[in-house]
C-alpha positions, 0 to 999 in steps of 0.5 A: 224942141229940146227943153232948155231948163236952169236951176237958179238960187235967190241970193242970200241976205248975208252974200257979202259975207261970202269966201274970197280965195285969189281976190282981196275982198270988197264991199258988197252991195246987196241990193244992187246984186239982187237987181244984177240977178234978177237982170241974169234970170231975165237973159235967160228967160228971153233967150228961151230958158226956163228958170227954175228957183231953188229954195233959198238958203239964206244961212249960206252966203255963197248959195247963189253960186248954186252951180257949184252944188251939182254936176249933170252929166245926161240925166246923172245929177251929182251933188257935189261936196264942197273942198269949204265946209262952209258951203255943204249946207247948199246942197239939199234944196239942189238935191230937192229941185233935181230929183222933182225933175226927175234926174238920177241923183248920185253923190259925192262922198267922204273923203272925195270934195267936189265943186261943180265950178271945177266941171266943165263939159266939151261934148263927151270930155269931161274937165275937172279942175284939181284945186282947192274946192276938189280933191283928187278922190273928187275927181276919182268919183266924178270918172266912177259916176260919169265915164259908164255914160260914156263920158272922158274925165280928163283931171286939170291943175287948178292953183290961180283961180278959186275953180276950173272954170273961173279960168276957161269955158268952151265956145260952141265949136268945142273950142276952149277959151281962157285968159292965160295968166289964170291957167295952170295947163293950157296943153290940156285942151286941144282946141284953145283961144285966149281971150284978152280978159279974166272975164272974157274967159265965162261964157254960158251958151244960150243956144244959136250963136249967142253967148252970155257974158260979163260986161265987164269984158267988152274986148272978149266981146269984140272978139267973139263977135268978129268970130260971129258969135252973139255976145250977150252982156250981163253987169254981174260985178257984184258977184265978181267981187267974190269970184263969181262969173256968169257961169256959177249962177245957174245950172243948164239942164239941156234934154235931160231925158234923150 
């Protein structure tokens, strides 16, 4: 059986201080956020994922969004360097976690910046969003790290939302899904399905035909169910107030040593 592990990190008590860029700030209920995070991690475990808790980074308000700290391709972990300086303290604990799993560890170096939420993998194609948190030097370093391993890296402009994966993710068959008003360049994706809700753009592939997705996108869940998928909705409303989504709350690791 393939090994499925997911890195997760508990919310910081300073969560409500997290960055917001493209939406108005709203009050965050920390206790409710912890409940939602626990339900999210339980949903992963229920569907066959081993969750590995990265050491908390309580001084980093955004640290629950662990996906932004590292990009995985095969067994190589590329440690990110966020365009938001306040988030750079989040990476040491993640570096320790991926190294403990036997990953080969690389780093994004100055002047490069990269957030993991700007990276969408579809098969061996790696889309990298060039936007507020990821710069051109960061894109070049993704190419340098992953193209020798067989990846094809495609840069995508991102201006309307925080990260590329705030706008698009992909279904198990490789079809990219996104909410068109949030996208800058839909034509870059050869197989694209528009969805009716912004939060419907975000799916985590649990295995088989199961899609972990936000409960705030019921119309999109109906669309996916009609296409033969099984939506697994979770309430992540407190994290959505900070531009979070289902993808950024974990780092999914599959077949590390394949």
